[in-house]
Structures are given as structure tokens and as C-alpha cells.
N, C-alpha and C positions, 0 to 999 in steps of 0.2 A: 505495500500500501503505498504510495505516494503522494498522500493530498496536494493541491494546487493550495499556496498560503491564503492565494487571490479568493477562489472560493472558501476555504474551509480553512478559517486561520485558526481556531478553536485547535482544532482537532493537528494541523500542522505543527502548533505547538505542543499538543501532547506527545506527536509523533515523536518530536528534537528531544522531549524528556525519559520518552523509552530508551534504556542502555542496551546498546548494540553490540554486537558479538564480531569481532575480525577474525577471519583465518591466519596464522600466520605461516608463512611459506619459507624452507632459507632458498637463498639465492643461488644453490647449486640445484634444488629440485627446480624451480621455477625457469621459465625459458626469459630472461632476462637478455634484451637486445638495446645495446647501449648505444648505437646509432638513431634506432627510434624508441626511446621510453614508450612505458605506457601514458595516456592523456589522465590526469589527474581527475578523481570522480567531481562532477561538479558539487558544488556547494548549493544545499538545498535553498532558496528565495524563504527569504525572512519576511514576514506581514512589514509592510512599511509604518507599522507606528508599536508601539511598543505596551502590550496586547496586556499585560498586568496590571499599566494603569490603566487602562479602561475598564480592567475585568480585576479589579482588586481577586475576588474569593479563588482567583488562580494560583496563588499564593499557599492556597490551602494544601499540607499534603493529604488530608483524607481525601481530598477533590479531587488532586490529580490522580492520587492512588486508583481511586473507583473510576474515573475514567480511563487509566492504562488497564486496567481487567477491564473496562466495558469494551475496550479495542482489539485485546486478547481474545474475550471471548466472542468478536464478531469477525477475527483474523480464523481464529479456529472453527467456526460453523462454516466459514464460505471454504476452508478449505475442506471440509465434511461433503458440503455438498459438490462440490467441483472434482471429488473422490467418486461418490454416486452416481455423477455423468446426469447428464440429459432426462429428463423428465419421461417415464411411457406412454404411449398414448390409451385412452382409456377404452382401446380395444382389447391389449396386450394386458392392463388392469380388469377389467373383467374377465378374459380368459383365467387370469393367475386365480383370480377369487373363487370362478368355478371348477377350478382344479383344485385346490382347497376343499370346498366344500367335498368334493367326491371323495379325496383323502380321508377327509372327518370322519365322513359316511363309513367308508369300509374300516377304518379303526374302530370306532365302535359298534359296525357289528361285528368285527372279530372280539372281541370282549364280551357281549352277550350271549357267547356261544357256550 
């Protein structure tokens, strides 16, 4: 998630407060070219105003913690939804429900004998 600070200044502020984990590679393992060094990552744009001056409650550690948790929950939910894939059409859902009802009927018939 890379929020645009112009459109989502509060989300951008919270995301900037999240700790980032960077992997460290040894120079021997990485492909490092002296003549063509990798371009530095662009620094995220900051809002054009100090957000905490306009919204002083953003300095509250409990609020920031709750917002971090919410961002994390959204990221996990989004990841789970992407893992599930596209939503099936209603015919596939109906066929699956019908098959489940058949299996339940067969299994309940086995236990009554």
C-alpha cells in the first residue's frame, strides 16, 4: 500500500509511522555495478502541511497504535481475499450447494442404517 499523500494525508502519515523491515544483502551476493548503481528509492511525498498541527490528536500514541492495527488488518484481509481469487459465479455456487446437500443426505442415510 502506497497511499497518495495528497488524497489520503492521514493514511500517509500513519503509514510513515509504521516500522519497515529492510533486508540487508552482502556486497558479494548482490549484483552491484559500479558504473550503473541502482537508483535510490524515491522518498515518499509528505503532505504540504504539518498534519499534527491541524489534527493534534494524531500525537496520541493510543490513536496511532489503533490506526496501525487497522491498516494491518486491512492489509491482511486484502491479502486473504487475493489468495482466495476471483468470486465464483452464482451457477457454480448453486452447483456446490446442491452437491453439499447430496453429500449430507448420503452421509445421514449411512448413519441411520
